[in-house]
Structure formats: C-alpha cells, structure tokens
Backbone as CSV, one residue per row, in Angstrom:
resi,resn,N_x,N_y,N_z,CA_x,CA_y,CA_z,C_x,C_y,C_z
1,MET,88.614,92.375,122.023,89.134,92.257,120.663,89.020,90.819,120.189
2,SER,88.531,90.591,119.003,88.397,89.247,118.466,89.742,88.686,118.080
3,GLU,89.785,87.364,117.906,91.037,86.704,117.552,91.018,86.288,116.100
4,LYS,92.196,86.294,115.480,92.348,85.816,114.119,93.353,84.687,114.115
5,GLY,93.618,84.130,112.939,94.592,83.060,112.820,95.975,83.515,113.210
6,TYR,96.832,82.584,113.574,98.191,82.900,113.999,99.042,83.329,112.828
7,ASN,99.740,84.438,112.985,100.575,84.995,111.921,102.026,84.916,112.335
8,ASN,102.817,84.051,111.673,104.230,83.937,112.038,105.146,84.643,111.063
9,ASN,104.573,85.424,110.156,105.403,86.187,109.218,104.687,87.492,108.912
10,PRO,104.938,88.562,109.714,104.198,89.815,109.579,104.265,90.379,108.170
11,ALA,103.187,91.010,107.767,103.090,91.548,106.415,104.128,92.623,106.163
12,LEU,104.639,92.632,104.940,105.636,93.623,104.549,104.961,94.680,103.694
13,LEU,105.154,95.947,104.055,104.548,97.028,103.277,105.201,97.155,101.912
14,SER,106.519,97.107,101.862,107.221,97.298,100.600,107.914,96.024,100.184
15,CYS,107.684,95.591,98.956,108.345,94.385,98.447,109.865,94.524,98.478
16,CYS,110.354,95.740,98.343,111.767,95.973,98.090,112.663,95.681,99.288
17,TYR,112.140,95.623,100.499,112.988,95.543,101.677,112.855,94.221,102.425
18,ILE,112.441,93.183,101.746,112.150,91.933,102.434,113.369,91.335,103.122
19,GLU,114.569,91.534,102.585,115.753,90.921,103.159,116.438,91.787,104.204
20,GLU,116.106,93.067,104.277,116.849,93.951,105.154,116.031,94.563,106.275
21,LYS,114.747,94.822,106.038,113.987,95.539,107.049,112.548,95.071,107.055
22,VAL,112.001,94.857,108.231,110.608,94.469,108.358,109.779,95.707,108.628
23,GLU,108.867,96.016,107.731,107.971,97.159,107.907,106.625,96.615,108.348
24,LYS,106.302,96.709,109.623,105.039,96.159,110.114,103.936,97.192,109.933
25,GLU,103.642,97.503,108.673,102.635,98.509,108.379,101.280,98.016,108.860
26,GLY,100.531,98.906,109.501,99.259,98.520,110.070,99.389,98.074,111.501
27,LYS,100.614,97.746,111.934,100.858,97.336,113.315,102.177,97.930,113.781
28,GLU,102.219,99.255,113.909,103.448,99.887,114.324,103.847,99.387,115.707
29,GLU,105.148,99.275,115.932,105.637,98.835,117.225,106.479,99.930,117.849
30,TYR,106.242,100.209,119.119,106.969,101.221,119.862,107.420,100.637,121.193
31,ASP,108.543,101.129,121.711,108.922,100.747,123.055,108.131,101.585,124.053
32,ASN,108.396,101.391,125.346,107.585,102.036,126.375,107.781,103.544,126.425
33,ASN,108.831,104.044,125.771,109.082,105.479,125.737,108.550,106.135,124.467
34,GLY,107.846,105.350,123.661,107.252,105.909,122.457,108.182,105.937,121.268
35,SER,109.348,105.286,121.371,110.299,105.264,120.256,110.024,104.063,119.359
36,PRO,110.125,104.237,118.042,109.862,103.107,117.147,110.907,102.022,117.290
37,ILE,110.480,100.775,117.114,111.384,99.630,117.182,111.873,99.320,115.774
38,TYR,113.200,99.226,115.596,113.783,98.959,114.299,114.323,97.537,114.214
39,TYR,114.505,97.058,112.993,115.008,95.723,112.756,116.348,95.806,112.037
40,HIS,117.210,94.834,112.289,118.591,94.908,111.841,118.866,94.011,110.634
41,LYS,119.947,94.338,109.916,120.333,93.556,108.752,120.983,92.242,109.149
42,GLU,121.753,92.233,110.256,122.405,91.024,110.756,122.209,90.950,112.258
43,GLU,122.007,89.746,112.785,121.804,89.585,114.217,122.392,88.266,114.696
44,LYS,122.928,88.275,115.932,123.375,87.058,116.604,122.914,87.110,118.055
45,TYR,122.538,85.941,118.595,122.004,85.868,119.946,122.791,84.851,120.774
46,ASP,122.773,85.033,122.114,123.376,84.043,122.992,122.331,82.987,123.344
47,ASN,122.700,82.053,124.256,121.793,80.958,124.588,120.599,81.400,125.433
48,LYS,120.578,82.669,125.849,119.418,83.226,126.558,118.601,84.138,125.656
49,ASN,118.914,84.104,124.366,118.216,84.903,123.352,118.483,86.400,123.490
50,ASN,119.623,86.756,124.100,120.045,88.152,124.147,120.771,88.505,122.856
51,LEU,120.486,89.675,122.318,121.124,90.125,121.085,122.563,90.560,121.396
52,ILE,123.539,89.760,121.011,124.929,90.056,121.346,125.700,90.681,120.189
53,TYR,125.130,90.641,119.008,125.773,91.281,117.850,124.704,91.644,116.834
54,TYR,124.852,92.831,116.208,123.996,93.176,115.082,124.684,94.215,114.208
55,LYS,124.227,94.315,112.979,124.686,95.335,112.047,123.459,96.103,111.588
56,ASN,123.498,97.446,111.708,122.322,98.230,111.354,122.314,98.595,109.875
57,SER,121.328,99.374,109.467,121.166,99.720,108.052,122.284,100.604,107.519
58,ASP,123.077,101.223,108.422,124.239,102.020,108.021,125.520,101.203,108.035
59,ASN,125.379,99.881,108.220,126.508,98.939,108.254,127.445,99.150,109.440
60,VAL,126.948,99.783,110.497,127.710,99.891,111.740,127.468,98.628,112.561
61,LYS,128.551,98.008,113.046,128.448,96.766,113.806,128.434,97.053,115.305
62,TYR,127.647,96.278,116.037,127.520,96.439,117.482,127.730,95.100,118.176
63,TRP,128.472,95.146,119.311,128.645,93.984,120.185,128.099,94.345,121.563
64,GLN,127.373,93.418,122.201,126.685,93.747,123.436,126.891,92.662,124.501
65,GLU,126.912,93.095,125.782,127.029,92.184,126.911,125.862,92.408,127.864
66,PHE,125.440,91.340,128.533,124.272,91.387,129.405,124.615,90.825,130.781
67,ASP,123.854,91.273,131.821,124.069,90.734,133.162,123.223,89.485,133.370
68,GLU,123.214,88.955,134.616,122.493,87.718,134.894,120.978,87.870,134.764
69,ASN,120.503,89.128,134.754,119.080,89.386,134.571,118.742,89.766,133.130
70,ASN,119.698,89.549,132.245,119.531,89.816,130.815,119.400,91.307,130.490
71,ASN,119.947,92.150,131.377,119.993,93.580,131.105,121.246,93.921,130.302
72,LEU,121.102,94.775,129.325,122.244,95.235,128.536,123.110,96.151,129.400
73,ILE,124.321,95.732,129.701,125.187,96.519,130.576,126.379,97.133,129.838
74,TYR,126.705,96.602,128.659,127.864,97.133,127.924,127.656,96.921,126.436
75,SER,128.029,97.917,125.648,127.987,97.783,124.195,129.167,98.520,123.573
76,LYS,129.590,98.023,122.441,130.681,98.640,121.687,130.370,98.484,120.212
77,ASN,130.636,99.544,119.427,130.380,99.429,117.997,131.673,99.545,117.196
78,SER,131.553,99.373,115.900,132.718,99.365,115.013,133.319,100.747,114.816
79,GLU,132.692,101.774,115.396,133.237,103.133,115.359,133.875,103.496,116.704
80,ASN,134.161,102.470,117.502,134.855,102.606,118.790,134.073,103.413,119.833
81,LEU,132.769,103.373,119.735,131.923,103.969,120.770,131.554,102.889,121.780
82,GLU,131.832,103.139,123.060,131.497,102.204,124.125,130.474,102.828,125.062
83,GLN,129.618,101.990,125.638,128.586,102.498,126.532,128.313,101.504,127.659
84,TRP,128.107,102.052,128.878,127.806,101.248,130.062,126.468,101.696,130.638
85,THR,125.682,100.759,131.148,124.355,101.075,131.670,124.139,100.402,133.023
86,GLU,123.496,101.139,133.966,123.158,100.606,135.287,121.639,100.547,135.437
87,TYR,121.166,99.624,136.301,119.737,99.375,136.450,119.338,99.380,137.919
88,ASN,118.033,99.582,138.182,117.531,99.495,139.547,117.137,98.053,139.866
89,GLU,116.521,97.857,141.042,116.184,96.494,141.467,115.093,95.867,140.603
90,ASN,114.398,96.695,139.824,113.370,96.190,138.908,113.875,96.078,137.476
91,ASN,115.184,96.160,137.325,115.830,96.001,136.018,115.455,97.092,135.023
92,ARG,115.287,98.314,135.535,115.025,99.455,134.671,116.218,100.401,134.699
93,GLU,116.515,101.028,133.586,117.664,101.924,133.469,117.595,103.089,134.451
94,ILE,118.701,103.363,135.104,118.773,104.534,135.980,119.981,105.415,135.658
95,TYR,120.976,104.848,134.968,122.169,105.638,134.655,122.882,105.023,133.461
96,CYS,123.476,105.897,132.645,124.187,105.439,131.455,125.317,106.406,131.137
97,LYS,126.430,105.886,130.638,127.542,106.744,130.215,128.279,106.070,129.069
98,ASN,129.043,106.883,128.300,129.878,106.315,127.250,131.308,106.787,127.395
99,ASN,132.172,106.339,126.507,133.595,106.651,126.589,133.955,107.999,125.967
100,ARG,132.954,108.803,125.641,133.184,110.122,125.051,132.698,111.251,125.964
101,GLY,132.467,110.919,127.229,132.116,111.939,128.203,130.638,112.183,128.407
102,TRP,129.797,111.461,127.670,128.355,111.648,127.789,127.794,110.834,128.948
103,GLU,126.824,111.413,129.691,126.139,110.711,130.770,124.640,110.958,130.677
104,CYS,123.856,110.057,131.272,122.409,110.194,131.253,121.812,109.622,132.535
105,TRP,120.831,110.345,133.114,120.145,109.916,134.332,118.662,109.735,134.036
106,TYR,118.045,108.727,134.674,116.645,108.405,134.453,115.873,108.484,135.773
107,GLU,114.745,109.203,135.763,113.869,109.278,136.933,112.571,108.542,136.615
108,ARG,112.103,107.709,137.566,110.938,106.876,137.310,109.873,107.065,138.382
109,ASP,108.625,106.773,138.020,107.546,106.869,138.989,107.408,105.558,139.764
110,LYS,106.342,105.423,140.574,106.159,104.233,141.407,105.911,102.974,140.574
111,LYS,105.463,103.151,139.340,105.238,102.015,138.448,106.455,101.736,137.574
112,ASP,107.539,102.447,137.841,108.791,102.323,137.092,108.701,102.872,135.677
113,ASN,107.686,103.681,135.404,107.639,104.373,134.121,108.647,105.524,134.126
114,LEU,109.336,105.711,133.025,110.274,106.822,132.895,109.499,108.129,132.826
115,ILE,109.751,109.039,133.757,109.046,110.323,133.755,109.980,111.503,133.470
116,HIS,111.282,111.313,133.658,112.236,112.400,133.390,113.566,111.793,132.989
117,ARG,114.135,112.331,131.937,115.434,111.869,131.432,116.312,113.090,131.244
118,LYS,117.527,113.044,131.778,118.427,114.194,131.712,119.801,113.742,131.243
119,GLU,120.340,114.445,130.247,121.661,114.136,129.714,122.666,115.195,130.146
120,SER,123.934,114.817,130.142,124.995,115.725,130.577,125.191,116.894,129.621
121,ASN,124.674,116.779,128.410,124.785,117.877,127.438,123.687,118.924,127.599
122,GLY,122.814,118.746,128.617,121.758,119.711,128.878,120.395,119.321,128.355
123,TYR,120.330,118.288,127.529,119.045,117.862,126.978,118.218,117.135,128.039
124,GLU,116.911,117.465,128.103,116.003,116.820,129.040,114.696,116.463,128.348
125,SER,114.012,115.441,128.848,112.700,115.077,128.325,111.817,114.587,129.466
126,TRP,110.495,114.798,129.305,109.516,114.438,130.336,108.404,113.637,129.682
127,TYR,107.805,112.698,130.459,106.820,111.768,129.928,105.613,111.656,130.857
128,GLU,104.418,111.540,130.242,103.197,111.270,130.983,102.539,110.019,130.394
129,TYR,101.826,109.261,131.242,101.302,107.958,130.839,99.808,107.832,131.132
130,ASN,99.148,106.913,130.417,97.784,106.545,130.776,97.834,105.371,131.760
131,ASN,96.662,104.849,132.150,96.642,103.791,133.161,97.122,102.445,132.642
132,LYS,97.413,102.366,131.341,97.974,101.141,130.774,99.472,101.268,130.502
133,GLY,100.059,102.376,130.935,101.495,102.555,130.773,101.921,103.062,129.410
134,ARG,100.973,103.560,128.619,101.304,104.122,127.313,101.651,105.594,127.451
135,VAL,102.656,106.045,126.718,103.004,107.469,126.719,101.899,108.249,126.027
136,ILE,101.319,109.231,126.726,100.265,110.049,126.124,100.707,111.495,125.923
137,HIS,101.787,111.901,126.598,102.335,113.239,126.366,103.843,113.194,126.589
138,TYR,104.544,113.823,125.677,106.006,113.916,125.740,106.398,115.361,125.457
139,ARG,107.369,115.850,126.182,107.942,117.161,125.875,109.429,117.120,126.196
140,ASP,110.188,117.970,125.528,111.621,118.007,125.803,112.128,119.441,125.841
141,SER,113.398,119.578,126.138,113.998,120.906,126.291,114.206,121.616,124.963
142,TYR,113.920,120.944,123.853,113.953,121.573,122.538,112.566,122.057,122.113
143,ASP,111.611,122.041,123.044,110.233,122.466,122.785,109.520,121.589,121.767
144,HIS,109.864,120.308,121.781,109.099,119.332,121.005,108.062,118.704,121.918
145,ASN,106.813,118.680,121.478,105.719,118.059,122.219,104.993,117.065,121.327
146,PHE,104.586,115.929,121.891,103.624,115.104,121.177,102.597,114.560,122.145
147,TRP,101.387,114.349,121.612,100.265,113.803,122.373,99.743,112.585,121.633
148,ARG,99.296,111.573,122.392,98.728,110.374,121.792,97.464,109.957,122.515
149,LYS,96.515,109.407,121.743,95.291,108.865,122.313,95.121,107.428,121.842
150,TYR,94.554,106.591,122.726,94.343,105.181,122.433,92.882,104.818,122.654
151,ASP,92.408,103.808,121.928,91.046,103.344,122.142,91.006,102.332,123.278
152,GLU,89.826,101.761,123.528,89.668,100.828,124.646,90.439,99.535,124.457
153,CYS,90.867,99.262,123.228,91.676,98.071,122.939,93.169,98.393,122.881
154,ASP,93.549,99.595,123.277,94.937,100.045,123.342,95.543,100.302,121.962
155,ASN,94.708,100.536,120.970,95.193,100.913,119.642,95.408,102.419,119.580
156,LEU,96.498,102.835,118.958,96.788,104.258,118.794,95.841,104.848,117.759
157,ILE,94.989,105.784,118.168,93.987,106.342,117.252,94.247,107.802,116.885
158,TYR,95.086,108.492,117.650,95.356,109.893,117.350,96.734,110.276,117.877
159,GLU,97.462,111.060,117.100,98.725,111.608,117.573,98.940,112.993,116.978
160,LYS,99.575,113.825,117.762,99.859,115.193,117.345,101.270,115.551,117.752
161,ASN,102.039,116.085,116.821,103.412,116.497,117.079,103.557,117.989,116.826
162,ILE,104.177,118.674,117.775,104.434,120.104,117.647,105.924,120.351,117.854
163,TYR,106.565,120.952,116.870,107.973,121.320,116.950,108.086,122.844,116.929
164,LYS,108.860,123.399,117.824,109.014,124.847,117.865,109.706,125.349,116.603
165,ASN,109.157,126.408,116.017,109.734,127.051,114.829,109.998,126.051,113.707
166,SER,109.032,125.158,113.473,109.210,124.133,112.447,107.932,123.964,111.647
167,SER,108.094,123.556,110.401,106.942,123.256,109.549,106.595,121.779,109.578
168,ASP,107.244,121.007,110.465,107.033,119.563,110.536,105.896,119.169,111.475
169,ASN,105.141,120.132,111.992,104.024,119.819,112.871,102.978,119.007,112.110
170,TYR,102.389,118.014,112.783,101.383,117.223,112.090,100.454,116.527,113.075
171,GLU,99.309,116.096,112.543,98.354,115.276,113.279,98.052,114.033,112.448
172,CYS,97.643,112.971,113.130,97.320,111.731,112.428,96.174,111.028,113.147
173,TRP,95.218,110.525,112.353,94.069,109.792,112.876,94.086,108.377,112.302
174,LYS,93.713,107.377,113.109,93.766,105.986,112.663,92.523,105.228,113.099
175,LYS,92.138,104.230,112.287,91.017,103.353,112.605,91.470,101.893,112.476
176,TYR,90.837,101.020,113.248,91.216,99.610,113.304,89.987,98.719,113.152
177,ASP,90.208,97.491,112.726,89.105,96.538,112.679,88.976,95.835,114.029
178,GLU,88.080,94.879,114.126,87.815,94.205,115.390,88.983,93.350,115.867
179,TYR,89.953,93.100,114.989,91.110,92.291,115.350,92.326,93.135,115.740
180,GLY,92.191,94.451,115.681,93.303,95.332,116.021,94.198,95.672,114.855
181,ASP,93.806,95.297,113.631,94.579,95.651,112.440,94.164,97.042,111.962
182,LYS,95.135,97.871,111.657,94.838,99.218,111.170,94.236,99.137,109.778
183,ILE,93.080,99.763,109.577,92.411,99.703,108.282,92.362,101.062,107.587
184,TYR,92.642,102.139,108.336,92.577,103.479,107.726,93.420,104.449,108.531
185,SER,94.076,105.369,107.835,94.789,106.455,108.516,94.729,107.710,107.660
186,LYS,94.755,108.835,108.332,94.732,110.128,107.656,95.597,111.088,108.449
187,ASN,96.413,111.893,107.758,97.214,112.875,108.486,96.906,114.285,108.005
188,SER,97.435,115.251,108.729,97.135,116.662,108.450,97.787,117.149,107.167
189,ASP,98.626,116.331,106.548,99.241,116.684,105.270,98.361,116.276,104.094
190,GLY,97.214,115.674,104.392,96.292,115.298,103.330,96.465,113.885,102.818
191,LYS,97.313,113.089,103.455,97.552,111.717,103.022,96.561,110.775,103.693
192,GLU,95.922,109.923,102.890,95.019,108.895,103.391,95.531,107.523,102.972
193,SER,95.341,106.540,103.839,95.782,105.178,103.543,94.714,104.184,103.968
194,TRP,94.564,103.119,103.161,93.616,102.057,103.441,94.344,100.718,103.425
195,TYR,93.911,99.784,104.286,94.578,98.498,104.429,93.543,97.371,104.452
196,LYS,93.885,96.254,103.820,93.074,95.042,103.899,93.990,93.876,104.286
197,TYR,93.428,92.896,105.010,94.215,91.798,105.560,93.560,90.457,105.271
198,ASP,94.382,89.407,105.344,93.814,88.068,105.303,93.501,87.608,106.728
199,GLU,93.107,86.370,106.897,92.691,85.887,108.216,93.833,85.800,109.215
200,TYR,95.094,85.923,108.737,96.250,85.874,109.621,96.869,87.245,109.839
201,SER,96.162,88.289,109.500,96.618,89.675,109.642,97.750,90.041,108.697
202,ASN,97.947,89.264,107.642,98.879,89.662,106.591,98.206,90.710,105.708
203,ILE,98.921,91.765,105.380,98.366,92.780,104.477,98.247,92.198,103.065
204,ILE,97.056,92.267,102.498,96.860,91.789,101.128,96.583,92.945,100.169
205,TYR,96.248,94.105,100.716,96.036,95.276,99.866,96.336,96.536,100.660
206,TYR,97.008,97.494,99.997,97.358,98.767,100.633,97.234,99.860,99.585
207,LYS,96.629,100.988,99.983,96.477,102.112,99.060,96.731,103.420,99.788
208,THR,97.474,104.311,99.125,97.706,105.656,99.640,97.234,106.679,98.613
209,SER,96.554,107.701,99.105,96.047,108.747,98.228,96.154,110.090,98.938
210,TYR,96.302,111.168,98.170,96.352,112.513,98.738,95.089,113.268,98.355
211,ILE,94.512,113.948,99.342,93.243,114.637,99.140,93.333,115.669,98.021
212,ASP,94.459,116.361,97.911,94.603,117.395,96.875,95.172,116.848,95.565
213,ASN,95.357,115.524,95.495,95.824,114.846,94.279,97.193,115.317,93.795
214,ARG,98.033,115.835,94.719,99.344,116.296,94.275,100.301,115.141,93.977
215,PHE,99.957,113.945,94.446,100.707,112.741,94.090,99.738,111.699,93.559
216,ASN,100.246,110.813,92.708,99.415,109.726,92.202,99.089,108.741,93.324
217,ASP,97.954,108.073,93.199,97.619,107.021,94.145,98.677,105.918,94.071
218,TYR,98.943,105.314,95.206,99.925,104.232,95.274,99.230,103.009,95.852
219,GLU,99.385,101.839,95.187,98.709,100.630,95.624,99.660,99.431,95.643
220,ILE,99.372,98.489,96.535,100.111,97.237,96.627,99.120,96.093,96.831
221,TRP,99.348,94.978,96.108,98.577,93.753,96.295,99.550,92.641,96.687
222,LYS,99.124,91.743,97.589,100.034,90.711,98.084,99.339,89.368,98.227
223,LYS,100.152,88.304,98.105,99.664,86.952,98.335,100.681,86.205,99.197
224,TYR,100.195,85.230,99.969,101.045,84.490,100.899,100.820,82.991,100.741
225,ASP,101.815,82.209,101.149,101.643,80.757,101.134,101.036,80.300,102.459
226,VAL,100.912,78.991,102.648,100.265,78.443,103.848,101.080,78.699,105.111
227,LYS,102.371,79.060,104.947,103.223,79.382,106.097,103.299,80.890,106.331
228,ASN,102.456,81.636,105.660,102.415,83.098,105.758,103.658,83.782,105.197
229,ASN,104.374,83.091,104.324,105.480,83.729,103.613,104.924,84.528,102.431
230,LEU,105.431,85.720,102.235,105.032,86.540,101.097,105.540,85.891,99.812
231,VAL,104.632,85.516,98.907,105.045,84.841,97.676,104.830,85.704,96.435
232,TYR,104.003,86.726,96.555,103.731,87.572,95.391,103.411,88.988,95.853
233,CYS,103.926,89.979,95.106,103.645,91.378,95.416,103.539,92.162,94.115
234,LYS,102.466,92.883,93.986,102.266,93.742,92.820,102.190,95.179,93.300
235,ASP,103.021,96.029,92.695,103.211,97.404,93.144,102.843,98.338,92.000
236,SER,102.006,99.332,92.268,101.535,100.212,91.195,102.613,101.107,90.619
237,GLU,103.786,101.155,91.240,104.884,101.976,90.720,106.031,101.131,90.177
238,ASP,106.363,100.033,90.862,107.587,99.298,90.527,107.357,98.008,89.753
239,GLY,106.171,97.414,89.823,105.943,96.186,89.080,105.558,95.016,89.968
240,GLU,105.949,93.809,89.537,105.589,92.582,90.240,106.827,91.852,90.747
241,LYS,106.653,91.111,91.830,107.729,90.289,92.374,107.154,88.968,92.873
242,TRP,107.945,87.877,92.664,107.591,86.559,93.161,108.715,86.087,94.078
243,TYR,108.352,85.440,95.177,109.326,85.017,96.177,109.261,83.507,96.382
244,LYS,110.446,82.901,96.576,110.535,81.484,96.926,111.352,81.341,98.201
245,TYR,111.041,80.298,98.984,111.662,80.116,100.293,112.137,78.668,100.460
246,ASP,113.128,78.475,101.343,113.517,77.121,101.696,112.657,76.643,102.863
247,GLU,112.941,75.465,103.398,112.113,74.890,104.455,112.174,75.691,105.752
248,SER,113.261,76.436,105.944,113.397,77.229,107.170,112.700,78.590,107.059
249,GLY,112.191,78.931,105.865,111.530,80.200,105.663,112.436,81.295,105.150
250,LYS,113.692,80.972,104.828,114.625,81.964,104.298,114.390,82.160,102.806
251,THR,114.428,83.423,102.371,114.223,83.743,100.960,115.338,83.156,100.109
252,THR,114.988,82.404,99.090,115.989,81.786,98.213,115.985,82.377,96.811
253,GLU,114.887,82.983,96.419,114.807,83.520,95.056,113.767,84.631,94.986
254,ILE,114.108,85.709,94.284,113.168,86.803,94.024,113.178,87.083,92.527
255,THR,112.022,86.984,91.906,111.878,87.258,90.483,111.093,88.548,90.309
256,GLU,111.589,89.432,89.439,110.965,90.742,89.265,110.501,90.943,87.832
257,GLN,109.452,91.744,87.706,108.985,92.188,86.399,108.482,93.605,86.536
258,GLU,109.148,94.539,85.890,108.787,95.946,86.016,107.797,96.345,84.936
259,PHE,106.948,97.296,85.261,106.025,97.858,84.291,105.583,99.229,84.757
260,ASN,105.005,99.994,83.865,104.642,101.369,84.161,103.261,101.514,84.787
261,GLU,102.377,100.574,84.495,101.022,100.704,84.999,100.431,99.324,85.228
262,ILE,99.800,99.149,86.372,99.145,97.879,86.683,97.690,97.941,86.258
263,LYS,97.227,96.900,85.610,95.821,96.801,85.282,95.297,95.546,85.961
264,LYS,94.383,95.727,86.880,93.831,94.592,87.609,92.638,93.992,86.871
C-alpha cells in the first residue's frame, strides 16, 4: 500500500456532528470482534492515557478503573450499573459480571482470538478469523450470521448479514484506492457512494445515489486548512458551513448558511 501525507484530523462525513461525534467515513473502525468503535461527547484520561470518565451520546456518564496492565477491571455509570472484568495472562477478557446478576464467559483460541462468548441469559456467539486475525464469520444464538472478506491490504471489500425472519438482510461491496481510502461502495438496497480525498486522506467530496432514484442524490464538498482542520463544508441538503479553530485545534466558531439547492 502506498503512503500519503500524515492526517491528524480525520475527515468528517457530516458537517453537523463535528463537536459530538467523529464519523470516519471511508475508514470504518472496528474492534477485534467486529464491533464498530464509537466516540464520546466528553472524555477524561489518567496519566497512562486510560479513559477514566466519559459521557456518551445518550448523556449517560461512565467512570472506569484499570489494573497495572491498563486493563479495564471496573466501571460504573450514572444509572448505577456496575461491572467487573477478569483477564488471562495475555490481558484478554475471560470473565465479566455486573451488579444486576448478569455474567459472561469468553473462550479463546491459541492466538487469543475470541471464538465463543456465552452469557448467563442464554445468549451465545461464535467467531471465525482469517490469518490476520480479522473476523470473517460470526453467528449467534439468535440466528444472526455475517460474513466478511478482505483484500490483500486488509481492506474490507465485502460483507453479508443474514438475520432470521427479518427484512434487514443485506450485502455490501467496497473498493479502495492505492492508499487504503474507500472510494466506492454499493449495497444490496441499491445505494451507491463515491469518495474523493486530498493528499492527507481527508474527504473532499462525497456522493450518495440510489439505483432506482427513490431518493435524491446527496453530495458534500469539503476544504481543510494546513493543519487538516475542516474549515468549509457544503452540503446539497443543508447548506454551507465555515469553521474556525484556536491554536489547540478546538472549534471556536461555526457559521452557517442554509439553502435549498447547491450550484457548483
């Protein structure tokens, strides 16, 4: 994979969420179990960079404690839910419980990949991996299955989800450029998306269209400053926005102008 310039401010898909949520469109992030990684509205860290406090998008507050190996061993939220977690010698989860009677056990393979997860409520899930440790097949006791395929550069190029007795089944295909930036995606619902980037992998153009034209095309144009801060965004539905930042990179001002149609 070729290299591009260093990007210290990932591109934002939607102008509207710059202060609350980072949408890394074109570069989805998942943990090792295939779950999406989310970003919080408020965060605090200790001197080892462990997240000891955060507030999520539902305004629920969380406090967390870590062991000497920086493993999360205890958490409590503002709704009085407490949770304790135990780890193996490789610092991977093996057992978890909360103060409401719930328990969870984790089974791992020789590479410490999670292959079976069982909860006290009867829910179970199983995982299969490729030789790079990516989840390629998942199934659970609710008859949900998903499959994933990756290219030689470890980019996700295909995924399929099957839910029992559900209309939410779907497939998705993706393409990437030589730098690993997603440039095209298509799903079984007829939605197509195209992406363009600058030399630092910031999204400068995004377009979504439906094959059957049941929705209008949606487009976004973006510009960045020399520090890769988003300074301008034009949205085909909501209008234009301009952003200003202080020396630390924190947003200090957002100016908006709404309109019904963009003419480039």
